[in-house]
N, CA, C and O of each residue as an XYZ file, in Angstrom:
472
protein
N      76.918    -63.035     59.040
C      76.740    -62.144     60.166
C      75.260    -62.013     60.471
O      74.429    -61.907     59.569
N      74.949    -62.022     61.747
C      73.577    -61.843     62.181
C      73.444    -60.558     62.962
O      74.424    -60.035     63.492
N      72.234    -60.053     63.032
C      71.985    -58.812     63.764
C      70.782    -58.962     64.671
O      69.813    -59.652     64.352
N      70.870    -58.297     65.807
C      69.796    -58.266     66.790
C      69.359    -56.820     66.946
O      70.195    -55.923     67.062
N      68.046    -56.590     66.950
C      67.491    -55.252     67.133
C      66.925    -55.155     68.541
O      66.172    -56.023     68.983
N      67.298    -54.086     69.237
C      66.772    -53.794     70.569
C      66.049    -52.451     70.481
O      66.642    -51.443     70.095
N      64.758    -52.445     70.845
C      63.971    -51.207     70.863
C      63.700    -50.817     72.308
O      63.265    -51.637     73.116
N      63.965    -49.548     72.621
C      63.781    -49.007     73.969
C      62.871    -47.784     73.853
O      63.055    -46.945     72.972
N      61.890    -47.694     74.750
C      60.969    -46.557     74.756
C      60.864    -45.991     76.164
O      61.020    -46.710     77.151
N      60.596    -44.690     76.242
C      60.301    -44.086     77.537
C      59.052    -44.745     78.115
O      58.131    -45.100     77.379
N      59.028    -44.906     79.432
C      57.830    -45.438     80.084
C      56.672    -44.486     79.829
O      56.879    -43.280     79.694
N      55.452    -45.017     79.761
C      54.289    -44.167     79.429
C      54.107    -42.977     80.365
O      53.610    -41.934     79.940
N      54.497    -43.112     81.625
C      54.294    -42.015     82.574
C      55.370    -40.930     82.495
O      55.257    -39.904     83.166
N      56.402    -41.140     81.693
C      57.485    -40.169     81.538
C      57.152    -39.212     80.392
O      56.796    -39.646     79.297
N      57.270    -37.917     80.651
C      57.031    -36.922     79.603
C      58.024    -37.108     78.467
O      59.183    -37.459     78.693
N      57.564    -36.871     77.247
C      58.393    -37.053     76.058
C      58.335    -35.781     75.217
O      57.556    -35.705     74.267
N      59.161    -34.767     75.558
C      59.094    -33.503     74.818
C      59.436    -33.650     73.335
O      58.873    -32.940     72.503
N      60.335    -34.548     73.000
C      60.676    -34.737     71.586
C      59.482    -35.329     70.824
O      59.175    -34.900     69.712
N      58.825    -36.301     71.424
C      57.622    -36.863     70.811
C      56.519    -35.833     70.689
O      55.801    -35.807     69.690
N      56.374    -34.965     71.715
C      55.358    -33.913     71.671
C      55.650    -32.924     70.548
O      54.728    -32.470     69.869
N      56.916    -32.587     70.345
C      57.286    -31.659     69.267
C      56.943    -32.254     67.906
O      56.411    -31.563     67.038
N      57.244    -33.518     67.723
C      56.913    -34.181     66.459
C      55.401    -34.260     66.296
O      54.873    -34.020     65.210
N      54.704    -34.599     67.390
C      53.241    -34.671     67.347
C      52.606    -33.345     66.977
O      51.594    -33.321     66.277
N      53.183    -32.242     67.434
C      52.668    -30.926     67.077
C      52.966    -30.552     65.638
O      52.192    -29.826     65.014
N      54.073    -31.035     65.103
C      54.460    -30.702     63.733
C      53.690    -31.502     62.687
O      53.476    -31.016     61.577
N      53.279    -32.699     63.018
C      52.611    -33.553     62.023
C      51.404    -32.880     61.371
O      51.339    -32.844     60.142
N      50.443    -32.343     62.132
C      49.296    -31.723     61.463
C      49.665    -30.478     60.661
O      49.044    -30.187     59.639
N      50.677    -29.745     61.125
C      51.106    -28.556     60.372
C      51.679    -28.935     59.014
O      51.663    -28.136     58.078
N      52.181    -30.153     58.915
C      52.742    -30.626     57.649
C      51.752    -31.458     56.841
O      52.113    -32.047     55.822
N      50.502    -31.505     57.302
C      49.455    -32.201     56.559
C      49.283    -33.664     56.924
O      48.573    -34.387     56.225
N      49.910    -34.121     57.998
C      49.759    -35.506     58.436
C      48.749    -35.546     59.573
O      49.102    -35.327     60.732
N      47.496    -35.825     59.243
C      46.435    -35.818     60.235
C      46.113    -37.241     60.687
O      46.475    -38.217     60.029
N      45.433    -37.332     61.808
C      44.964    -38.623     62.282
C      45.841    -39.276     63.334
O      45.469    -40.316     63.879
N      46.992    -38.697     63.634
C      47.861    -39.254     64.670
C      47.524    -38.569     65.987
O      47.483    -37.341     66.057
N      47.281    -39.358     67.031
C      46.873    -38.787     68.303
C      48.009    -38.666     69.306
O      47.881    -37.923     70.279
N      49.120    -39.374     69.103
C      50.229    -39.317     70.047
C      51.500    -39.778     69.343
O      51.449    -40.606     68.434
N      52.624    -39.244     69.763
C      53.923    -39.652     69.244
C      54.841    -39.874     70.440
O      54.907    -39.033     71.337
N      55.542    -40.990     70.458
C      56.537    -41.276     71.486
C      57.863    -41.534     70.775
O      57.922    -42.304     69.817
N      58.909    -40.895     71.244
C      60.258    -41.054     70.693
C      60.917    -42.246     71.375
O      60.762    -42.431     72.582
N      61.645    -43.048     70.621
C      62.339    -44.198     71.195
C      63.755    -44.317     70.672
O      64.241    -43.466     69.928
N      64.406    -45.400     71.083
C      65.771    -45.673     70.640
C      65.807    -47.073     70.051
O      65.108    -47.973     70.518
N      66.623    -47.247     69.027
C      66.837    -48.558     68.413
C      68.328    -48.815     68.362
O      69.109    -47.963     67.937
N      68.711    -50.007     68.803
C      70.099    -50.455     68.745
C      70.143    -51.675     67.848
O      69.260    -52.530     67.920
N      71.165    -51.767     66.999
C      71.386    -52.957     66.184
C      72.728    -53.536     66.602
O      73.769    -52.900     66.436
N      72.695    -54.742     67.142
C      73.899    -55.433     67.607
C      74.231    -56.520     66.595
O      73.376    -57.347     66.279
N      75.449    -56.533     66.083
C      75.865    -57.496     65.074
C      76.763    -58.556     65.695
O      77.616    -58.249     66.528
N      76.566    -59.806     65.285
C      77.365    -60.931     65.778
C      77.952    -61.682     64.594
O      77.426    -61.621     63.483
N      79.052    -62.395     64.843
C      79.610    -63.266     63.810
C      78.725    -64.493     63.695
O      78.315    -65.056     64.711
N      78.426    -64.913     62.485
C      77.596    -66.096     62.276
C      76.126    -65.803     62.530
O      75.694    -64.651     62.556
N      75.372    -66.878     62.717
C      73.944    -66.748     62.965
C      73.684    -66.359     64.420
O      74.484    -66.651     65.309
N      72.566    -65.704     64.640
C      72.170    -65.319     65.988
C      71.655    -66.567     66.711
O      70.797    -67.288     66.202
N      72.191    -66.802     67.895
C      71.784    -67.949     68.705
C      70.925    -67.483     69.879
O      70.793    -66.286     70.134
N      70.352    -68.438     70.577
C      69.591    -68.107     71.784
C      70.486    -67.431     72.818
O      70.035    -66.559     73.559
N      71.763    -67.837     72.867
C      72.700    -67.215     73.807
C      72.938    -65.751     73.449
O      73.024    -64.902     74.336
N      73.045    -65.447     72.139
C      73.192    -64.056     71.694
C      71.972    -63.228     72.111
O      72.107    -62.115     72.620
N      70.783    -63.792     71.886
C      69.556    -63.068     72.248
C      69.479    -62.822     73.747
O      69.082    -61.740     74.181
N      69.857    -63.824     74.542
C      69.832    -63.663     75.996
C      70.828    -62.584     76.430
O      70.517    -61.757     77.287
N      72.024    -62.594     75.838
C      73.030    -61.578     76.171
C      72.560    -60.190     75.742
O      72.775    -59.215     76.461
N      71.917    -60.093     74.572
C      71.404    -58.803     74.096
C      70.314    -58.286     75.029
O      70.246    -57.089     75.309
N      69.464    -59.189     75.510
C      68.408    -58.771     76.434
C      69.011    -58.282     77.754
O      68.555    -57.285     78.315
N      70.025    -58.977     78.244
C      70.685    -58.548     79.474
C      71.372    -57.196     79.279
O      71.298    -56.327     80.147
N      72.045    -57.020     78.127
C      72.694    -55.738     77.827
C      71.646    -54.626     77.729
O      71.884    -53.502     78.172
N      70.503    -54.942     77.155
C      69.438    -53.949     77.028
C      68.955    -53.495     78.399
O      68.712    -52.307     78.615
N      68.816    -54.434     79.318
C      68.337    -54.105     80.670
C      69.394    -53.348     81.479
O      69.056    -52.460     82.261
N      70.674    -53.697     81.293
C      71.731    -53.122     82.130
C      72.420    -51.894     81.534
O      72.881    -51.029     82.278
N      72.496    -51.804     80.206
C      73.298    -50.758     79.571
C      72.530    -49.902     78.581
O      72.661    -48.678     78.588
N      71.734    -50.525     77.735
C      71.106    -49.801     76.634
C      69.881    -49.000     77.061
O      69.431    -48.117     76.331
N      69.342    -49.301     78.231
C      68.176    -48.570     78.719
C      68.426    -48.078     80.136
O      69.275    -48.600     80.858
N      67.669    -47.070     80.508
C      67.664    -46.587     81.890
C      66.376    -47.121     82.509
O      65.301    -46.587     82.240
N      66.466    -48.170     83.337
C      65.246    -48.826     83.826
C      64.351    -47.931     84.679
O      63.196    -48.278     84.923
N      64.853    -46.804     85.129
C      64.023    -45.889     85.911
C      62.998    -45.208     85.011
O      61.860    -44.992     85.427
N      63.386    -44.867     83.781
C      62.490    -44.110     82.902
C      62.175    -44.800     81.579
O      61.334    -44.313     80.825
N      62.833    -45.929     81.277
C      62.646    -46.579     79.976
C      62.289    -48.050     80.137
O      62.634    -48.691     81.129
N      61.583    -48.568     79.123
C      61.268    -49.983     79.012
C      61.957    -50.549     77.779
O      62.024    -49.890     76.742
N      62.469    -51.770     77.892
C      62.944    -52.503     76.722
C      61.698    -53.150     76.128
O      61.108    -54.037     76.745
N      61.292    -52.714     74.936
C      60.036    -53.199     74.371
C      60.219    -54.385     73.429
O      59.272    -55.134     73.191
N      61.432    -54.565     72.888
C      61.661    -55.755     72.074
C      63.143    -56.014     71.894
O      63.958    -55.094     71.825
N      63.466    -57.294     71.822
C      64.802    -57.781     71.474
C      64.540    -58.897     70.481
O      63.971    -59.927     70.839
N      64.953    -58.701     69.228
C      64.623    -59.689     68.195
C      65.716    -59.765     67.140
O      66.559    -58.874     67.035
N      65.690    -60.824     66.372
C      66.644    -61.019     65.288
C      66.220    -60.142     64.119
O      65.047    -60.109     63.749
N      67.183    -59.433     63.541
C      66.926    -58.646     62.338
C      67.085    -59.580     61.155
O      68.157    -60.145     60.940
N      66.032    -59.739     60.401
C      66.063    -60.643     59.249
C      66.949    -60.072     58.147
O      67.246    -58.877     58.139
N      67.364    -60.915     57.230
C      68.204    -60.500     56.107
C      67.496    -59.393     55.323
O      66.267    -59.375     55.271
N      68.253    -58.462     54.706
C      67.647    -57.330     54.001
C      66.654    -57.733     52.915
O      65.692    -57.004     52.673
N      66.862    -58.883     52.249
C      65.963    -59.280     51.179
C      64.682    -59.921     51.710
O      63.730    -60.108     50.953
N      64.644    -60.260     53.008
C      63.446    -60.842     53.607
C      62.802    -59.819     54.533
O      63.501    -59.159     55.301
N      61.478    -59.678     54.471
C      60.826    -58.713     55.371
C      60.915    -59.191     56.814
O      60.948    -60.391     57.083
N      60.955    -58.224     57.748
C      60.970    -58.572     59.168
C      59.677    -59.276     59.520
O      58.602    -58.891     59.061
N      59.785    -60.306     60.334
C      58.600    -61.014     60.796
C      57.803    -60.091     61.715
O      58.383    -59.426     62.573
N      56.483    -60.044     61.546
C      55.699    -59.176     62.426
C      55.752    -59.690     63.852
O      55.753    -60.896     64.099
N      55.796    -58.750     64.783
C      55.818    -59.106     66.197
C      54.400    -59.276     66.690
O      53.465    -58.683     66.151
N      54.248    -60.091     67.721
C      52.954    -60.183     68.393
C      52.710    -58.859     69.102
O      53.638    -58.299     69.686
N      51.488    -58.345     69.065
C      51.218    -57.066     69.732
C      51.538    -57.158     71.219
O      51.236    -58.153     71.879
N      52.150    -56.109     71.720
C      52.489    -56.024     73.137
C      51.424    -55.191     73.820
O      50.827    -54.315     73.194
N      51.181    -55.448     75.075
C      50.158    -54.714     75.817
C      50.560    -53.281     76.113
O      49.700    -52.450     76.407
N      51.857    -52.972     76.040
C      52.301    -51.623     76.409
C      52.073    -50.635     75.281
O      52.189    -50.981     74.106
N      51.748    -49.398     75.648
C      51.584    -48.323     74.660
C      52.879    -48.056     73.934
O      52.866    -47.681     72.761
N      54.012    -48.244     74.617
C      55.314    -47.956     74.021
C      55.568    -48.833     72.817
O      56.143    -48.374     71.830
N      55.150    -50.093     72.878
C      55.373    -51.006     71.767
C      54.585    -50.556     70.546
O      55.096    -50.592     69.427
N      53.352    -50.136     70.755
C      52.536    -49.680     69.634
C      53.161    -48.455     68.993
O      53.173    -48.341     67.767
N      53.681    -47.535     69.800
C      54.321    -46.340     69.256
C      55.578    -46.715     68.504
O      55.877    -46.125     67.466
N      56.316    -47.682     69.007
C      57.536    -48.120     68.359
C      57.229    -48.737     67.003
O      57.896    -48.442     66.012
N      56.201    -49.609     66.965
C      55.840    -50.266     65.717
C      55.361    -49.255     64.695
O      55.634    -49.409     63.505
N      54.651    -48.225     65.131
C      54.116    -47.232     64.206
C      55.211    -46.414     63.566
O      55.004    -45.870     62.482
N      56.371    -46.303     64.194
C      57.421    -45.440     63.667
C      58.548    -46.205     63.010
O      59.567    -45.607     62.666
N      58.404    -47.507     62.823
C      59.528    -48.309     62.342
C      60.029    -47.927     60.958
O      61.235    -47.995     60.722
N      59.169    -47.532     60.036
C      59.634    -47.242     58.693
C      60.229    -45.863     58.528
O      60.706    -45.534     57.442
N      60.220    -45.043     59.567
C      60.641    -43.648     59.447
C      62.069    -43.484     58.979
O      62.354    -42.553     58.226
N      62.989    -44.360     59.399
C      64.388    -44.184     59.034
C      64.645    -44.496     57.566
O      65.737    -44.226     57.067
N      63.660    -45.063     56.860
C      63.834    -45.373     55.455
C      63.141    -44.355     54.560
O      63.207    -44.462     53.335
N      62.482    -43.379     55.152
C      61.715    -42.390     54.377
C      62.642    -41.494     53.577
O      63.777    -41.234     53.976
N      62.150    -41.032     52.459
C      62.886    -40.094     51.627
C      63.002    -38.766     52.350
O      62.053    -38.359     53.018
N      64.131    -38.074     52.243
C      64.237    -36.756     52.881
C      63.286    -35.769     52.230
O      63.074    -35.805     51.017
N      62.720    -34.897     53.031
C      61.781    -33.892     52.533
C      62.529    -32.620     52.162
O      63.551    -32.286     52.760
N      62.012    -31.929     51.184
C      62.579    -30.620     50.836
C      63.682    -30.720     49.798
O      64.012    -31.799     49.306
N      64.239    -29.569     49.482
C      65.268    -29.446     48.467
C      66.635    -29.705     49.108
O      66.992    -29.025     50.070
N      67.391    -30.652     48.609
C      68.688    -31.013     49.184
C      69.808    -30.374     48.360
O      70.535    -31.073     47.654
N      69.947    -29.070     48.446
C      70.994    -28.371     47.671
C      72.273    -28.333     48.423
O      73.262    -27.789     47.932
């Protein structure tokens, strides 16, 4: 089974209240040095067998037509998700601010939960 990752971000000119809330909380929790936070969406599409160019093209079309709202969002990447034992290949830097924000937040879903989990 292969997987394709689609990352979608709000366009830079669109206000991001969720990102602003996180940005305000970071220094209060001792995380200094971050100047901006943008919230995004990640979709993982799974296919039978290996991912082909046709799968990637279909995923990109789905991202443009269904997974994003083109009025307020940009599709910042559509790529193959590498096997869990292999690290993801680094992407070439994109000129958009949204891509940089997306790349900066990629490890967040793997972070340990904070606080006491009673």
